[in-house]
Every structure is written in C-alpha cells, then in structure tokens.
KETOR-390786 format. One record per atom (N, C-alpha, C): residue number from 1; atom name; x, y, z. Coordinates in Angstrom, 2 decimals. Each point is the difference from the previous one (the first is absolute). Example, Ala and Ser with C-alpha at 12.3 -4.5 7.8 and 13.67 -1.06 7.14 Angstrom:
<nodes>
NODE_pos_site_u_v_w
NODE_1_N_13.19_-5.69_7.80
NODE_1_CA_-0.89_1.19_0.00
NODE_1_C_0.90_1.20_0.00
NODE_2_N_-0.35_1.05_-0.72
NODE_2_CA_0.82_1.19_0.06
NODE_2_C_-0.77_1.09_0.73
</nodes>
This chain:
<nodes>
NODE_pos_site_u_v_w
NODE_1_N_174.04_104.20_95.33
NODE_1_CA_1.27_0.46_0.81
NODE_1_C_0.09_1.49_0.63
NODE_2_N_0.67_0.19_0.81
NODE_2_CA_0.02_1.22_0.89
NODE_2_C_1.48_0.83_-0.35
NODE_3_N_-0.39_1.21_0.04
NODE_3_CA_1.23_0.97_0.09
NODE_3_C_-0.14_1.09_1.07
NODE_4_N_1.10_-0.17_0.93
NODE_4_CA_0.01_1.07_0.99
NODE_4_C_0.92_1.14_-0.41
NODE_5_N_-0.26_1.15_-0.27
NODE_5_CA_0.60_1.33_-0.25
NODE_5_C_0.09_0.80_1.37
NODE_6_N_1.34_0.02_0.42
NODE_6_CA_0.48_0.76_1.64
NODE_6_C_0.45_1.05_-0.56
NODE_7_N_-0.29_1.05_0.86
NODE_7_CA_1.15_1.14_-0.26
NODE_7_C_0.62_0.06_1.31
NODE_8_N_1.69_0.25_-0.02
NODE_8_CA_0.69_-0.10_1.21
NODE_8_C_-0.69_0.86_1.37
NODE_9_N_0.76_-0.24_1.05
NODE_9_CA_-0.65_0.75_1.11
NODE_9_C_0.82_1.26_0.09
NODE_10_N_-0.47_0.64_1.07
NODE_10_CA_0.48_1.41_0.03
NODE_10_C_1.32_0.17_0.25
NODE_11_N_0.90_0.84_-0.84
NODE_11_CA_1.30_-0.09_0.30
NODE_11_C_0.44_1.37_0.47
NODE_12_N_1.19_0.34_0.61
NODE_12_CA_0.55_0.92_0.40
NODE_12_C_0.56_1.12_-1.05
NODE_13_N_-0.28_1.06_-0.20
NODE_13_CA_0.41_1.11_-0.96
NODE_13_C_1.27_0.91_0.37
NODE_14_N_0.20_0.21_1.24
NODE_14_CA_0.76_1.16_-0.16
NODE_14_C_1.48_-0.86_0.88
NODE_15_N_0.40_-0.82_-0.21
NODE_15_CA_1.19_-0.53_0.27
NODE_15_C_1.40_0.59_-0.83
NODE_16_N_0.53_1.01_0.60
NODE_16_CA_0.95_0.72_-0.88
NODE_16_C_1.49_-1.37_-0.16
NODE_17_N_0.06_-0.02_-1.76
NODE_17_CA_0.92_-0.55_-0.41
NODE_17_C_-0.60_-1.62_-0.29
NODE_18_N_-1.24_-0.36_0.01
NODE_18_CA_-0.80_-0.99_-0.20
NODE_18_C_-0.49_0.05_-1.38
NODE_19_N_0.42_-0.78_-0.77
NODE_19_CA_-0.94_0.16_-1.60
NODE_19_C_-1.12_-0.41_0.01
NODE_20_N_-0.82_0.53_-0.92
NODE_20_CA_-1.39_-0.54_0.14
NODE_20_C_0.01_-1.88_-0.21
NODE_21_N_0.86_-0.54_-0.82
NODE_21_CA_0.28_-1.24_0.15
NODE_21_C_0.05_-0.47_1.18
NODE_22_N_0.86_0.41_0.95
NODE_22_CA_-0.16_-0.79_1.15
NODE_22_C_-0.44_0.44_1.29
NODE_23_N_-1.38_0.74_-0.19
NODE_23_CA_-0.49_0.77_1.02
NODE_23_C_-0.83_-1.41_0.69
NODE_24_N_0.33_0.17_1.25
NODE_24_CA_-0.86_-1.17_1.13
NODE_24_C_-1.37_0.14_-0.03
NODE_25_N_-0.51_-0.99_0.93
NODE_25_CA_-1.55_0.42_0.30
NODE_25_C_0.47_0.93_1.28
NODE_26_N_-1.17_0.99_0.07
NODE_26_CA_-0.37_0.70_1.24
NODE_26_C_-0.28_-0.51_1.01
NODE_27_N_-0.50_0.55_1.24
NODE_27_CA_-0.54_-0.99_1.35
NODE_27_C_-1.27_-0.17_-0.39
NODE_28_N_-0.68_0.67_-0.87
NODE_28_CA_-1.52_-0.41_-0.33
NODE_28_C_-0.02_-0.83_-1.02
NODE_29_N_1.05_-0.09_-1.06
NODE_29_CA_-0.05_-1.20_-0.64
NODE_29_C_0.36_-1.30_0.54
NODE_30_N_0.49_0.25_1.10
NODE_30_CA_0.25_-1.42_0.75
NODE_30_C_-1.08_-0.48_0.55
NODE_31_N_-0.55_0.82_0.63
NODE_31_CA_-1.55_-0.18_0.69
NODE_31_C_-1.00_-0.66_-0.79
NODE_32_N_-0.01_0.83_-1.02
NODE_32_CA_-1.10_-0.42_-1.30
NODE_32_C_0.60_-1.61_-0.33
NODE_33_N_1.40_-0.12_-0.43
NODE_33_CA_0.52_-1.11_-0.41
NODE_33_C_-0.48_-1.55_0.95
NODE_34_N_-0.08_0.57_1.52
NODE_34_CA_-0.59_-1.06_0.97
NODE_34_C_-1.23_-0.17_-0.44
NODE_35_N_-0.76_0.97_0.14
NODE_35_CA_-1.61_0.00_-0.07
NODE_35_C_-0.31_-0.84_-1.09
NODE_36_N_0.47_0.41_-1.49
NODE_36_CA_-0.22_-0.69_-1.30
NODE_36_C_0.35_-1.40_-0.38
NODE_37_N_1.32_-0.23_0.79
NODE_37_CA_0.15_-1.64_0.05
NODE_37_C_-0.62_-0.58_0.77
NODE_38_N_-0.75_0.53_1.08
NODE_38_CA_-0.98_-0.83_0.93
NODE_38_C_-1.30_-0.15_-1.04
NODE_39_N_-0.37_0.88_-0.38
NODE_39_CA_-1.26_-0.01_-1.01
NODE_39_C_0.14_-0.87_-1.23
NODE_40_N_1.33_0.13_-0.64
NODE_40_CA_0.35_-0.94_-1.28
NODE_40_C_-0.19_-1.41_0.45
NODE_41_N_0.66_-0.36_1.32
NODE_41_CA_-0.14_-1.64_0.58
NODE_41_C_-1.53_-0.50_-0.19
NODE_42_N_-0.99_1.05_0.06
NODE_42_CA_-1.28_-0.70_0.10
NODE_42_C_-0.87_0.25_-1.31
NODE_43_N_0.74_0.60_-1.06
NODE_43_CA_-0.61_-0.02_-0.95
NODE_43_C_0.12_-1.36_-0.97
NODE_44_N_-1.31_-0.30_-0.84
NODE_44_CA_0.00_-1.08_-0.93
NODE_44_C_0.71_0.07_-1.19
NODE_45_N_0.71_-0.71_-0.52
NODE_45_CA_0.66_-0.07_-1.56
NODE_45_C_1.36_0.90_0.49
NODE_46_N_0.74_-0.77_1.17
NODE_46_CA_1.28_0.92_0.16
NODE_46_C_0.90_-0.28_-1.38
NODE_47_N_0.89_1.04_-0.26
NODE_47_CA_0.81_0.02_-1.08
NODE_47_C_1.03_-1.19_0.60
NODE_48_N_0.64_-0.62_-1.21
NODE_48_CA_0.69_-1.39_0.08
NODE_48_C_1.36_0.74_-0.91
NODE_49_N_0.01_0.93_-0.40
NODE_49_CA_1.29_0.64_-0.67
NODE_49_C_-0.13_1.53_0.24
NODE_50_N_1.16_0.62_0.25
NODE_50_CA_-0.13_1.42_0.19
NODE_50_C_1.23_0.63_-0.63
NODE_51_N_-0.22_1.16_-1.22
NODE_51_CA_0.84_0.58_-0.46
NODE_51_C_0.09_1.32_0.68
NODE_52_N_1.26_0.65_0.29
NODE_52_CA_0.11_1.33_0.93
NODE_52_C_0.83_0.61_-0.96
NODE_53_N_0.04_1.45_-0.04
NODE_53_CA_1.14_0.80_-0.17
NODE_53_C_0.99_-0.23_0.92
NODE_54_N_0.96_0.25_-0.25
NODE_54_CA_1.50_0.08_0.89
NODE_54_C_0.47_0.94_0.69
NODE_55_N_-1.27_1.36_-0.07
NODE_55_CA_0.68_1.05_0.59
NODE_55_C_-0.33_-0.37_1.81
NODE_56_N_0.44_0.56_0.74
NODE_56_CA_-0.04_-0.34_1.37
NODE_56_C_-1.23_-0.09_0.78
NODE_57_N_-0.90_0.81_-0.53
NODE_57_CA_-1.26_0.42_0.91
NODE_57_C_-0.89_-1.29_-0.95
NODE_58_N_0.24_-0.36_-0.79
NODE_58_CA_-0.77_-0.71_-0.64
NODE_58_C_0.66_-1.65_0.63
NODE_59_N_0.98_-0.20_-0.01
NODE_59_CA_0.58_-1.21_0.53
NODE_59_C_-0.47_-0.18_1.27
NODE_60_N_0.28_1.26_0.80
NODE_60_CA_-0.85_-0.25_1.55
NODE_60_C_-1.30_-0.45_-0.15
NODE_61_N_-0.85_0.40_-0.70
NODE_61_CA_-1.44_0.06_-0.07
NODE_61_C_-0.29_-1.89_-0.74
NODE_62_N_0.92_-0.07_-0.67
NODE_62_CA_0.02_-1.21_-0.48
NODE_62_C_-0.09_-0.99_0.98
NODE_63_N_0.91_-0.10_0.92
NODE_63_CA_0.28_-0.79_1.23
NODE_63_C_-1.21_-0.30_0.72
NODE_64_N_-0.84_1.13_0.18
NODE_64_CA_-1.42_0.20_0.59
NODE_64_C_-0.83_-0.87_-0.55
NODE_65_N_0.01_0.02_-1.21
NODE_65_CA_-1.08_-0.51_-0.92
NODE_65_C_0.43_-1.68_-0.12
NODE_66_N_1.50_-0.33_0.24
NODE_66_CA_-0.10_-1.38_-0.47
NODE_66_C_-0.03_-0.58_1.38
NODE_67_N_0.18_0.56_1.19
NODE_67_CA_-0.01_-0.76_0.98
NODE_67_C_-1.69_-0.22_0.41
NODE_68_N_-0.92_1.28_-0.26
NODE_68_CA_-1.15_-0.27_-0.01
NODE_68_C_-0.74_-1.09_-1.07
NODE_69_N_0.28_0.00_-1.06
NODE_69_CA_0.07_-1.20_-1.08
NODE_69_C_0.52_-1.30_0.44
NODE_70_N_0.88_-0.25_0.98
NODE_70_CA_0.59_-0.94_-0.25
NODE_70_C_0.94_-0.93_-0.96
NODE_71_N_0.62_1.42_-0.68
NODE_71_CA_0.56_-0.55_-1.60
NODE_71_C_1.30_-0.43_0.15
NODE_72_N_0.68_-0.81_-0.38
NODE_72_CA_1.23_-0.67_0.17
NODE_72_C_1.09_1.30_-0.53
NODE_73_N_0.96_-0.20_0.59
NODE_73_CA_1.20_1.28_-0.40
NODE_73_C_0.15_0.21_-1.38
NODE_74_N_0.06_-1.51_-0.54
NODE_74_CA_0.63_0.12_-1.63
NODE_74_C_-1.41_0.44_-0.71
NODE_75_N_-0.98_0.16_0.39
NODE_75_CA_-1.02_0.27_-0.81
NODE_75_C_-0.33_1.64_0.35
NODE_76_N_0.67_0.82_0.48
NODE_76_CA_0.34_1.44_-0.12
NODE_76_C_1.04_0.16_-0.67
NODE_77_N_-0.24_1.03_-0.98
NODE_77_CA_0.91_0.20_-1.41
NODE_77_C_-0.15_1.62_-0.01
NODE_78_N_1.32_0.66_0.19
NODE_78_CA_0.52_1.15_-0.31
NODE_78_C_0.12_0.46_-1.44
NODE_79_N_-0.64_0.91_-0.37
NODE_79_CA_0.10_0.23_-1.06
NODE_79_C_0.02_1.83_-0.34
NODE_80_N_1.18_0.17_-0.49
NODE_80_CA_0.16_1.28_0.04
NODE_80_C_-0.82_1.13_-0.93
NODE_81_N_-0.22_-0.71_-1.04
NODE_81_CA_-0.97_0.35_-1.37
NODE_81_C_-1.26_0.61_1.02
NODE_82_N_-0.18_-0.41_1.18
NODE_82_CA_-1.58_0.47_0.75
NODE_82_C_0.57_1.37_0.77
NODE_83_N_1.02_0.31_0.31
NODE_83_CA_0.18_1.31_0.62
NODE_83_C_-0.23_1.10_-1.13
NODE_84_N_-1.01_0.76_0.66
NODE_84_CA_-0.61_1.20_-0.87
NODE_84_C_-0.76_-0.62_-1.23
NODE_85_N_-0.26_-1.13_0.01
NODE_85_CA_-0.48_-0.48_-1.64
NODE_85_C_-1.37_0.44_-0.38
NODE_86_N_0.08_0.01_-1.43
NODE_86_CA_-1.21_0.30_-0.86
NODE_86_C_-0.75_-1.24_0.32
NODE_87_N_-1.67_0.53_-0.25
NODE_87_CA_-0.73_-1.43_0.19
NODE_87_C_0.25_-0.94_-1.04
NODE_88_N_0.42_0.45_-1.50
NODE_88_CA_0.34_-0.81_-0.67
NODE_88_C_1.09_-1.17_0.38
NODE_89_N_0.89_0.58_0.52
NODE_89_CA_1.30_-0.52_0.36
NODE_89_C_-0.47_-1.17_1.15
NODE_90_N_-0.88_0.56_1.01
NODE_90_CA_-0.35_-0.99_0.95
NODE_90_C_-0.62_-1.13_-0.34
NODE_91_N_-1.30_0.47_-0.99
NODE_91_CA_-0.60_-1.23_-0.89
NODE_91_C_0.68_-0.88_-0.75
NODE_92_N_1.35_0.27_-0.53
NODE_92_CA_0.79_-0.77_-0.78
NODE_92_C_0.83_-1.04_1.16
NODE_93_N_0.20_0.58_1.37
NODE_93_CA_0.78_-0.76_0.75
NODE_93_C_-1.26_-1.10_0.69
NODE_94_N_-1.37_0.31_-0.16
NODE_94_CA_-0.92_-0.74_0.43
NODE_94_C_-0.17_-1.15_-0.54
NODE_95_N_0.10_0.10_-1.49
NODE_95_CA_-0.38_-0.88_-0.89
NODE_95_C_1.13_-1.25_0.11
NODE_96_N_1.19_0.49_0.77
NODE_96_CA_1.19_-0.93_-0.23
NODE_96_C_-0.37_-0.81_1.43
NODE_97_N_-0.79_0.24_0.59
NODE_97_CA_-0.46_-0.97_1.17
NODE_97_C_-0.07_-1.47_-0.34
NODE_98_N_0.50_-0.91_0.65
NODE_98_CA_0.28_-1.35_-0.55
NODE_98_C_-1.58_-0.35_0.18
NODE_99_N_-0.27_-1.19_-1.35
NODE_99_CA_-1.25_-0.34_-0.08
NODE_99_C_-0.82_-0.69_1.05
NODE_100_N_0.58_-0.67_0.85
NODE_100_CA_-0.42_-0.68_0.94
NODE_100_C_-0.67_0.57_1.35
NODE_101_N_0.82_1.52_0.41
NODE_101_CA_-0.72_0.59_0.48
NODE_101_C_-1.24_0.54_0.14
NODE_102_N_-1.04_-0.08_0.71
NODE_102_CA_-1.19_0.43_-0.37
NODE_102_C_-0.45_1.55_1.05
NODE_103_N_0.95_0.18_0.64
NODE_103_CA_-0.10_1.46_0.97
NODE_103_C_1.06_0.62_0.08
NODE_104_N_0.37_0.96_-0.29
NODE_104_CA_1.24_1.03_-0.19
NODE_104_C_-0.29_1.48_0.42
NODE_105_N_1.14_0.47_0.73
NODE_105_CA_-0.08_1.02_0.75
NODE_105_C_1.11_1.09_-0.62
NODE_106_N_-0.13_1.07_-0.52
NODE_106_CA_0.92_1.08_-0.40
NODE_106_C_0.01_1.14_0.90
NODE_107_N_1.43_0.59_0.39
NODE_107_CA_-0.15_0.69_0.96
NODE_107_C_1.04_0.72_-0.61
NODE_108_N_-0.43_1.52_-0.19
NODE_108_CA_0.70_1.14_-0.68
NODE_108_C_-0.67_1.22_0.22
NODE_109_N_-0.01_1.32_-0.87
NODE_109_CA_0.14_1.03_0.76
NODE_109_C_-1.37_0.71_-1.05
NODE_110_N_-0.22_1.33_0.47
NODE_110_CA_-0.56_0.68_-0.61
NODE_110_C_0.54_1.08_-0.74
NODE_111_N_-0.36_0.35_-1.25
NODE_111_CA_-1.46_-0.05_-0.55
NODE_111_C_-0.25_-1.33_-0.71
NODE_112_N_1.20_-0.47_-0.21
NODE_112_CA_-0.27_-1.70_-0.71
NODE_112_C_-1.05_-0.88_0.47
NODE_113_N_-0.27_-0.07_1.50
NODE_113_CA_-0.59_-0.89_0.54
NODE_113_C_-1.74_0.35_-0.38
NODE_114_N_-0.07_1.35_0.25
NODE_114_CA_-1.40_0.58_-0.27
NODE_114_C_-0.21_-0.29_-1.62
NODE_115_N_1.03_0.51_-0.67
NODE_115_CA_-0.59_-0.27_-1.54
NODE_115_C_-0.25_-1.16_-0.55
NODE_116_N_0.82_-1.11_0.64
NODE_116_CA_-0.05_-1.39_-0.07
NODE_116_C_-1.40_-0.44_0.29
NODE_117_N_-0.40_0.22_1.20
NODE_117_CA_-1.27_-0.28_0.63
NODE_117_C_-1.28_0.34_-1.10
NODE_118_N_0.04_1.17_-0.30
NODE_118_CA_-0.97_0.70_-0.88
NODE_118_C_-0.05_-0.72_-1.15
NODE_119_N_1.37_-0.29_-0.50
NODE_119_CA_0.06_-0.83_-1.47
NODE_119_C_-0.67_-0.99_-0.23
NODE_120_N_0.41_-0.76_1.15
NODE_120_CA_-0.39_-1.46_-0.03
NODE_120_C_-1.44_-0.33_0.44
NODE_121_N_-0.67_0.97_0.84
NODE_121_CA_-1.30_-0.06_0.35
NODE_121_C_-1.13_0.22_-1.08
NODE_122_N_-0.85_-0.54_0.16
NODE_122_CA_-1.31_0.28_-1.45
NODE_122_C_-0.75_1.32_0.62
NODE_123_N_0.48_0.88_1.17
NODE_123_CA_-0.68_1.23_-0.13
NODE_123_C_1.10_0.76_1.26
NODE_124_N_-0.02_1.19_-0.46
NODE_124_CA_1.09_0.89_1.27
NODE_124_C_-0.44_-0.23_1.26
NODE_125_N_1.38_-0.35_0.69
NODE_125_CA_-0.18_-0.04_1.31
NODE_125_C_0.13_0.89_0.75
NODE_126_N_1.55_0.81_-0.09
NODE_126_CA_0.25_0.78_1.26
NODE_126_C_0.93_1.28_-0.86
NODE_127_N_-0.09_1.07_0.43
NODE_127_CA_1.19_0.79_-0.51
NODE_127_C_1.54_-0.07_0.73
NODE_128_N_-0.15_-0.85_1.21
NODE_128_CA_1.65_0.09_0.68
NODE_128_C_-0.66_-1.47_0.82
NODE_129_N_1.11_-0.70_-0.08
NODE_129_CA_0.16_-1.31_0.98
NODE_129_C_0.81_0.46_0.88
NODE_130_N_-0.42_0.14_1.56
NODE_130_CA_0.26_0.51_0.95
NODE_130_C_1.38_-1.00_0.56
NODE_131_N_1.05_0.60_0.62
NODE_131_CA_1.18_-0.77_0.65
NODE_131_C_-0.72_-1.32_0.59
NODE_132_N_0.72_-0.89_-0.21
NODE_132_CA_-0.43_-1.66_0.16
NODE_132_C_-1.47_-0.22_-0.32
NODE_133_N_-0.45_0.62_-1.00
NODE_133_CA_-1.57_-0.17_-0.78
NODE_133_C_0.32_-1.38_-0.81
NODE_134_N_-1.05_-0.74_0.35
NODE_134_CA_-0.11_-1.46_-0.65
NODE_134_C_-1.12_0.03_-0.73
NODE_135_N_0.19_-0.47_-0.93
NODE_135_CA_-1.21_-0.28_-1.19
NODE_135_C_0.37_-1.48_-0.61
NODE_136_N_-1.30_-0.76_0.18
NODE_136_CA_0.14_-1.44_-0.57
NODE_136_C_-1.06_0.14_-1.11
NODE_137_N_0.56_-0.59_-1.05
NODE_137_CA_-0.97_-0.10_-1.45
NODE_137_C_-0.02_-1.43_-0.26
NODE_138_N_-1.28_-0.31_-0.54
NODE_138_CA_-0.23_-1.14_-0.59
NODE_138_C_0.40_-0.48_-1.79
NODE_139_N_0.78_-0.57_-0.13
NODE_139_CA_0.78_-0.02_-1.19
NODE_139_C_-0.51_-1.00_-0.79
NODE_140_N_-0.31_-0.01_-1.19
NODE_140_CA_-0.58_-1.17_-0.85
NODE_140_C_0.83_-0.49_-0.84
NODE_141_N_0.27_-1.22_-0.39
NODE_141_CA_1.09_-0.55_-0.87
NODE_141_C_1.25_-0.15_0.71
NODE_142_N_0.87_0.04_-0.84
NODE_142_CA_1.52_-0.09_0.46
NODE_142_C_0.73_1.23_0.00
NODE_143_N_1.00_-0.28_0.97
NODE_143_CA_1.11_1.70_-0.10
NODE_143_C_0.36_0.34_-1.05
NODE_144_N_0.34_-0.96_-0.87
NODE_144_CA_0.73_0.78_-1.10
NODE_144_C_-0.85_0.49_-1.15
NODE_145_N_-1.45_-0.28_-0.01
NODE_145_CA_-1.11_0.59_-0.55
NODE_145_C_-0.46_1.32_0.76
NODE_146_N_0.42_0.45_1.05
NODE_146_CA_-0.68_0.93_0.93
NODE_146_C_-0.08_1.56_-0.88
NODE_147_N_-1.30_0.50_-0.11
NODE_147_CA_-0.22_1.27_-0.95
NODE_147_C_-0.54_1.07_0.82
NODE_148_N_-0.28_1.26_-0.29
NODE_148_CA_-0.33_0.94_0.56
NODE_148_C_-1.71_-0.16_0.15
NODE_149_N_-0.57_0.43_0.98
NODE_149_CA_-1.64_-0.35_0.01
NODE_149_C_-0.34_-1.13_0.16
NODE_150_N_0.72_-1.16_0.35
NODE_150_CA_-0.47_-1.30_-0.11
NODE_150_C_-0.11_-0.43_1.58
NODE_151_N_0.39_0.60_1.09
NODE_151_CA_-0.22_-0.40_1.07
NODE_151_C_-1.04_0.81_1.11
NODE_152_N_-0.37_-0.77_0.90
NODE_152_CA_-1.20_0.31_1.08
NODE_152_C_0.50_0.30_1.11
NODE_153_N_-0.21_1.09_0.99
NODE_153_CA_0.55_0.56_1.28
NODE_153_C_-0.75_-1.03_0.85
NODE_154_N_0.81_-0.69_0.75
NODE_154_CA_-0.35_-0.80_1.20
NODE_154_C_-0.41_0.80_1.42
NODE_155_N_1.28_0.64_0.27
NODE_155_CA_0.10_0.84_1.15
NODE_155_C_1.03_1.38_-0.38
NODE_156_N_-0.32_0.86_0.91
NODE_156_CA_0.93_0.97_0.11
NODE_156_C_0.11_0.66_1.36
NODE_157_N_1.07_-0.15_0.56
NODE_157_CA_0.15_0.37_1.32
NODE_157_C_1.48_0.78_0.28
NODE_158_N_0.06_0.58_1.12
NODE_158_CA_0.95_0.77_0.70
NODE_158_C_0.05_-0.16_1.25
NODE_159_N_1.41_0.71_0.85
NODE_159_CA_0.07_-0.34_0.90
NODE_159_C_-1.21_0.85_0.98
NODE_160_N_-0.14_0.81_-0.58
NODE_160_CA_-1.21_1.01_0.64
NODE_160_C_-1.34_-0.45_0.00
NODE_161_N_-0.32_-0.90_-1.17
NODE_161_CA_-1.35_-0.49_-0.01
NODE_161_C_-0.13_-1.11_0.88
NODE_162_N_1.55_-0.67_0.65
NODE_162_CA_-0.52_-0.86_0.79
NODE_162_C_0.13_0.37_1.67
NODE_163_N_0.17_1.26_0.24
NODE_163_CA_0.13_0.51_1.46
NODE_163_C_-1.59_0.14_0.21
</nodes>
C-alpha cells in the first residue's frame, strides 16, 4: 500500500483582510501546481483516495493532485481536522481510509506534514517538506494498523527538484 504525503502549494501571504484559512495560491503555487499535476500523472501507484484540509490553499492543491491522479471527485474528501493538524490527528485520519483503497494521498500543512513523514518513516527524512513537496511511503499491512516507524520512503520530490 502507498501513502502520498503532500504539503499544499505556495500561497499568498499579504492579502489584507484575508484570513489564514482563506489564503489562495499565489502565482508560483499555480505554476508549481501545473508542474506537479503533470508529474503525478506519470507516477506508479496513483492515489485512489484523497484526504485534504478544507483550507482554500489545500483545496486548490488537491484539485491539481486529483487531476494528476485522475481520482473521481467523490474520492476527494475535505476534512477540517487536517487544517494545521498535528501528526497524530493526521495519522488518525489516514487510519480511517476505506480498506479497499491501496493508495491514498493526504494534503495538509506544515509543520504537521513534515512531522508525520518523519514519524511514519523508519528513519528521519527531512526538517521541512517544501510547498507542494510530495513524499510517497510504502505502508505495510492495513490502514487502521498504521504505526509510527513502520513505513519506508519510496520517493521525495518538490517542484524545485523537478526543474
């Protein structure tokens, strides 16, 4: 089974009157989205199910991911609990992935995404998953039994590494 951990694309910071939750992607985030969508479309083990934070920047990123993996709209699930979530909250959500799904993507925020990646991997991976950074983990067993340190990193890329 495969777990794709994805940090949302680059977002706008200084739009007056816009809350953190409602921040849109900036121009770089949109460009990176197109790049990563094309890259995801070429990958093995595409996600069949996507969990995403319901924050605007994460939902926008999720559309790039959904299109790249060709995931049906009803298999993209917004979960408010992923907004600025702890790794434990994120892990609890992954454990609720339907049993028939063999590859799932989670789109969320830092620092939770970085912490979850390092928590699940059998060795420390990074001190920062960059914007639209993508890590794919090999998951043993079933989703509801997922435990810290049980996964192996398959790949780790970002828009910068693809240029």
